C-alpha positions as CSV (number, residue, x, y, z in Angstrom):
1,M,0.0,0.0,0.0
2,A,1.1,3.6,-0.6
3,S,2.6,5.8,2.0
4,Q,2.6,9.6,2.3
5,V,6.0,9.7,0.7
6,D,4.8,7.4,-2.2
7,I,1.9,9.8,-2.9
8,A,4.2,12.8,-2.7
9,N,6.7,11.1,-5.1
10,L,3.9,10.2,-7.6
11,C,3.0,13.9,-7.5
12,C,6.6,14.8,-8.2
13,S,6.8,12.2,-11.0
14,I,3.7,13.7,-12.7
15,L,5.4,17.1,-12.6
16,G,8.8,15.8,-13.7
17,K,10.4,16.7,-10.3
18,P,13.0,14.6,-8.4
19,S,11.7,12.2,-5.8
20,I,11.9,13.1,-2.1
21,A,12.9,10.8,0.8
22,S,10.6,12.4,3.3
23,L,8.0,15.1,3.6
24,A,10.4,16.7,6.0
25,D,13.1,17.1,3.3
26,N,14.7,20.5,2.9
27,S,13.5,20.8,-0.6
28,N,10.9,23.1,-2.3
29,A,8.9,20.1,-3.5
30,A,8.6,18.6,0.0
31,R,7.7,21.9,1.6
32,V,5.0,22.8,-1.0
33,I,3.5,19.3,-0.9
34,T,3.5,19.2,2.9
35,I,1.5,22.5,3.0
36,E,-1.2,21.1,0.6
37,Y,-1.3,17.4,1.5
38,D,-3.9,17.4,4.3
39,L,-5.9,20.2,2.9
40,I,-6.3,18.5,-0.5
41,R,-6.9,15.1,1.1
42,R,-9.8,16.4,3.2
43,A,-11.3,18.3,0.3
44,I,-11.3,15.2,-1.9
45,L,-12.9,13.1,0.8
46,R,-15.6,15.7,1.4
47,G,-16.2,16.2,-2.3
48,R,-19.0,14.9,-4.4
49,A,-17.5,11.5,-5.0
50,V,-18.0,9.2,-2.1
51,W,-14.9,6.9,-1.8
52,K,-16.1,3.6,-0.3
53,F,-13.0,3.2,1.9
54,S,-13.9,6.4,3.8
55,I,-17.5,5.4,4.8
56,K,-18.1,4.7,8.4
57,R,-21.2,4.2,10.7
58,A,-21.9,5.3,14.2
59,S,-24.6,5.3,16.8
60,L,-25.0,8.7,18.4
61,P,-26.4,9.4,21.9
62,V,-28.7,12.4,22.2
63,L,-27.2,15.5,23.8
64,S,-28.6,16.8,27.1
65,T,-29.0,20.3,25.7
66,A,-32.0,20.7,23.3
67,P,-31.9,23.1,20.3
68,I,-32.7,26.7,21.3
69,S,-35.5,26.9,18.8
70,G,-37.5,24.6,16.4
71,P,-38.4,22.8,14.4
72,Y,-36.3,20.0,15.9
73,T,-36.3,19.1,19.6
74,Q,-33.2,17.0,19.9
75,Q,-29.6,17.3,18.8
76,Y,-26.7,14.9,18.4
77,E,-22.9,15.6,18.1
78,M,-21.2,14.4,15.0
79,P,-18.1,12.1,15.4
80,S,-14.8,14.1,15.5
81,D,-13.7,12.4,12.2
82,C,-16.9,13.2,10.3
83,L,-16.3,15.1,7.2
84,R,-19.7,14.7,5.6
85,V,-23.0,13.2,6.7
86,L,-24.4,10.7,4.2
87,L,-27.4,9.5,6.1
88,A,-28.8,10.2,9.6
89,G,-31.5,7.9,10.9
90,D,-32.9,5.0,8.9
91,T,-35.2,6.8,6.6
92,Y,-34.3,6.9,2.9
93,P,-35.5,9.6,0.6
94,G,-38.5,8.8,-1.6
95,L,-40.5,10.8,-4.1
96,D,-39.5,14.5,-3.9
97,L,-42.0,17.0,-5.2
98,S,-39.6,19.8,-4.6
99,D,-41.7,22.5,-6.2
100,Y,-44.8,21.3,-4.5
101,R,-43.6,21.8,-0.9
102,L,-44.9,24.7,1.2
103,G,-42.2,24.5,3.9
104,P,-38.5,25.2,3.6
105,D,-37.4,21.6,4.2
106,D,-38.9,18.1,4.5
107,S,-35.8,16.2,5.6
108,G,-35.7,14.4,8.9
109,Y,-32.6,16.2,10.2
110,L,-30.6,19.4,9.9
111,I,-26.9,20.0,10.3
112,E,-25.8,23.0,12.2
113,G,-22.1,23.3,13.0
114,R,-21.0,20.0,14.4
115,N,-24.5,19.0,15.5
116,I,-27.3,17.1,13.9
117,L,-30.7,18.4,14.8
118,S,-33.5,15.9,14.5
119,D,-36.6,14.4,16.0
120,Y,-35.4,10.8,15.4
121,G,-35.1,8.9,18.6
122,A,-31.8,8.0,20.3
123,P,-29.5,6.5,19.5
124,L,-29.3,8.1,16.1
125,S,-27.7,5.9,13.4
126,L,-25.3,7.8,11.2
127,R,-23.5,6.9,8.0
128,Y,-20.8,9.3,7.1
129,V,-17.5,10.1,5.3
130,S,-14.6,9.9,7.8
131,D,-11.4,11.8,7.8
132,V,-9.1,8.9,6.8
133,T,-5.4,9.6,7.4
134,D,-4.1,6.0,7.3
135,T,-2.8,5.7,3.7
136,T,-2.9,1.9,3.9
137,Q,-6.7,2.2,3.8
138,F,-6.6,4.3,0.6
139,D,-8.0,2.7,-2.6
140,P,-5.2,2.5,-5.3
141,W,-7.2,4.8,-7.6
142,F,-7.7,7.3,-4.8
143,V,-3.9,7.4,-4.5
144,V,-3.5,8.2,-8.1
145,Y,-6.3,10.8,-8.0
146,F,-4.9,12.3,-4.8
147,A,-1.4,12.6,-6.2
148,S,-2.7,14.0,-9.5
149,R,-4.8,16.6,-7.6
150,L,-1.7,17.5,-5.5
151,A,0.3,17.9,-8.7
152,W,-2.4,20.1,-10.3
153,T,-2.5,22.3,-7.2
154,C,1.2,22.5,-6.7
155,C,2.2,22.8,-10.3
156,E,2.4,26.6,-10.4
157,R,4.8,26.8,-7.5
158,L,6.9,23.8,-8.5
159,T,7.1,24.2,-12.3
160,G,5.1,27.2,-13.6
161,S,4.2,25.0,-16.5
162,D,0.6,25.2,-17.9
163,A,1.3,22.0,-20.0
164,K,2.2,20.0,-16.9
165,Q,-0.8,21.3,-15.0
166,E,-3.1,20.3,-17.9
167,A,-1.4,16.8,-17.9
168,A,-2.1,16.5,-14.2
169,G,-5.7,17.5,-14.8
170,K,-6.1,14.7,-17.4
171,R,-4.6,12.2,-14.9
172,M,-7.2,13.3,-12.4
173,L,-10.0,12.7,-14.8
174,E,-8.6,9.3,-15.8
175,A,-8.2,8.2,-12.2
176,M,-11.8,9.3,-11.3
177,S,-13.1,7.4,-14.4
178,Q,-11.2,4.2,-13.4
179,A,-12.3,4.5,-9.8
180,T,-15.9,4.7,-10.9
181,L,-15.5,1.7,-13.2
182,T,-13.8,-0.4,-10.5
183,N,-16.6,0.4,-8.0
184,A,-14.2,2.3,-5.7
185,I,-16.7,5.2,-5.6
186,E,-20.2,4.7,-4.3
187,G,-23.2,5.6,-6.4
188,P,-25.5,7.0,-3.7
189,A,-29.3,6.9,-4.0
190,E,-30.5,10.2,-5.5
191,R,-33.9,11.8,-5.3
192,Q,-36.0,11.4,-8.4
193,V,-36.2,14.5,-10.6
194,D,-39.9,15.4,-10.5
195,D,-42.2,18.4,-10.4
196,T,-45.9,19.3,-10.3
197,W,-46.3,17.6,-13.7
198,T,-45.5,14.3,-12.0
199,S,-48.1,15.0,-9.3
200,A,-50.7,15.7,-12.0
201,R,-49.9,12.4,-13.7
202,M,-50.3,10.5,-10.4
203,Q,-53.9,11.7,-10.0
């Protein structure tokens, strides 16, 4: 499995830069990559694509302090490693007549800060994207995508080459495509696209 240094060196390879022995190396490449490494990793994990290796589940106890105002009467604290909530509670979305609703929201919960507000009973089941730092858990295509994204981000400071940045961007697209094809990325259930025309047809 890849290490942090392996990912950094793949980034260097994409940009045509010499390899490094450690992220603590006294080199411009090591310094620039170190600055961006965790920021980019978290941004990718929290992004639209849901990488399967990052998915976790938890059972949350209700907090003793209720929300100051409605519409929800209970709140739960998200796990410290939660980057993105995928599902709170055990209710899955169904038909969504989004332009037919009168209220601002019809979901069973609301995220405010690091808390989940909901009327679902305790304990609250949670499915979420976790802040995975252990590189041995990374999917191989995530490694390639991550390194390519690092290269794309760091390219200006390390090479100043538009051509190399474009090449890094193409690597990113290829890695994402392969990750999707190899089932490394989850295809989450999405609400159906519907409107009042759908409602009229149902009558």
